N, C-alpha and C positions, 0 to 999 in steps of 0.2 A: 234263309240268306245264305249265300255261299260264303265258304270262306276266302274266297278273293274280295270279295266284296267288302268283308269286314276290315280288311285291310287298307282300306282305299277311301277314307276319311275325306270329306270334302269333294267328292267327286258327283257329279251330275249328268244323267244321260239326254242326250236331245234326239227324239224320234226321226232323225233326217240320216240319208247316207250320202246327202249335200254338204261338202267340206265348207261352201261358202256361209253356208245358213248357220254353222256350229263358230267360223269364224265372228260372223254378224251378231250371234245371241253371247259369245265372248265377250266382245267389246261391250255392249249391254249392261251386262253383269259386273263387269270390271267398273263402269260409270257409276253405277248403283252402288258400289261399295263391297263387293264379295269377291273373294279369293278364290272361288271353287275353279277346279279343274272339270273343264266342259269335254266332252266325246260324243260322237256320233254314235247311232246304233250298230255299225258297220264293226265295233268292237265287241260284239257281240252277236255274230252271223248267226247263234242258236234260235235267237228268239224270231219266231217266224211273224210275217206279216199280219196285220189286224185288220179284217175288214170294216169299211167305213159304213155302219149300217145306222149310225143316228141320222135323225133328220134336223139337226143343227149343228154348225160349225163347232159350238162348245161341246154336245156330246161326242162328235167324232174324236175332236182332239181329247177329250177324258178316256174315251175307247183305247186309243192308242199310248195315254201316258200310263195309264194304269197296267196293261199289259206289259210294259217296258219295264216299269218298278216291279212288278211281281217276278218277272223274268230273271232281273238282274238284281234283287234284293236293293237297289240304290235309287234315289231321288230321280222321277224323270220328267222331261217336259216334252210335250208335243203343241203342234198347230194344226188348224184347218182354216183354211180361206178359200174365197172366191168373189164372184163379182155379183152384186146385187142391181139390176135395174128397174129403174121406178116403174116404166108403163108396162112391165112385164109380172109386175107383181113380186118382185124381189129374185125372178129368176135372173140366170141359171142358177146363183144361190150354191148349195153344198155339189151341184151338178156342174160346176162349172168346168173342171177339168176333163168331163165326160159330155159334153153337151151337144156335139154332134157324132155321139154312139160310141167313138175309140176313145179310152181314156189315155190322156196327155196330147193330142193330135190338136197341137196348138191353132196351125192356119186354120183347119177344119172347122173348131171352135169358134174363132174371131171371123169367118166367112159366113157361118150359119147366123151367129147372133147380128150380125150387119144387114144380113138379108131381111130377118125378122123386123128389125126397125128402121129400114131402108125410110120408109114415109114419115117418120115422125121428124118435124121439125126441132131444130136446135130449143128453144126453151123447156121442151118435154123429154129432151134426152139424159135427163139426170140420172146418177146412177153412183153407185160407192164400193169399192173394195172392202171386205170385212175380214176381220181375223179374230180368231178365239185362241190363246195359249192358257193351255192347262199345265199345273205341276201335279205330280200324283207322288205319293211316300208311301214306301211299301206297307205302311199301317192303314194305308187306306185313305190316309188323309189328302183332300183335294182343295185345289184353288183354280179357277178360271179368270182370264183377265182377256179383255176385249177392246177391240180397235178399229177404226173404220178411216177411210180416205175418200171423201165427197169430190164429184166432179161431174162432169158432163163426155158425152161419148161422141166421137168426131165421126165422119160419115165414112172415114179412109182409115188406113192405119196410118203412122207417122212415126220414124225412128226405129232405131234397132237395138235401144238399149234393152235390158228387162225381159221379161217372158210373158206367157199368155196373152191375158187382154191389156196389157201395158200401153201398146201403140194405139189403142182406139180412146182411153182415159185421158182427160186433159183435167187435171186437178184443179179444185176452185182458188181462182186467183194468180193464176199462172196459165201463161199463153201456149206452154209445151206439153207433150203427152208425157206420160210416165217413162216410155220408153227413149225419151230426147232428155230427161234428166241425168244427171250424173249418178252414180251408185251411192255417193253421199249424200248427194240432196235428197235425192227418193229416201233413202232408211230415215232420213230426219223427218219426215212426214208419214213416212208409209203406213198403213193399217196395222203390217205386223212388228214394225219399229213400236208404234205406240204401245199394242197389246205385251210384247213383250218386255218393255219398259215398264207398266206398269206390274206385269208380273215379278221382274227382279227385285222389284219391293216385296213382295211375300216370301219367294225364295229367300232372301237375305234374311226374312225372319222365321224363317221356318226350316231352312237347312245349314247346318255346321260343318 
């Protein structure tokens, strides 16, 4: 553990460069009764990116969390998520971000998926977003919490909010897609929100 880490009690590192994700998790941790200082991975630019070689969301989340915990000497949190389509046997799953071949091309991924299930009728277009959130401590202790958001896939995108596959998943019990929800509405029911709220209870017990 570095000397700087020893003088940062109560600090937790999140494996993301996305400031919005840091803000979101900070609010969840606060609601769970913790007073930890949460920082993004950009605070530790010397930590290299981790290849997501796991075959499950949980394995990939743990890979990232352990790498960050070992590199910083601090408790670390990471998540991995994606869309799982029933008629595709759970695909794209862990390959959601690169389903069309190039990582992070949301439009290409969306277009390919819609083409693959174009002939599937509404009753059989069930799918869910899945997220695994992992906590790793420098001593090797680990915890994982998972969350899902079930829904039905639309035949065409709708809405301008969110990202990824949000414009085509209509959550069960709602008439809108995830991309048509407000950020607050989405966070309240999202797979990421559910996973992180569950993990926050573990964090409260293990991290001081």
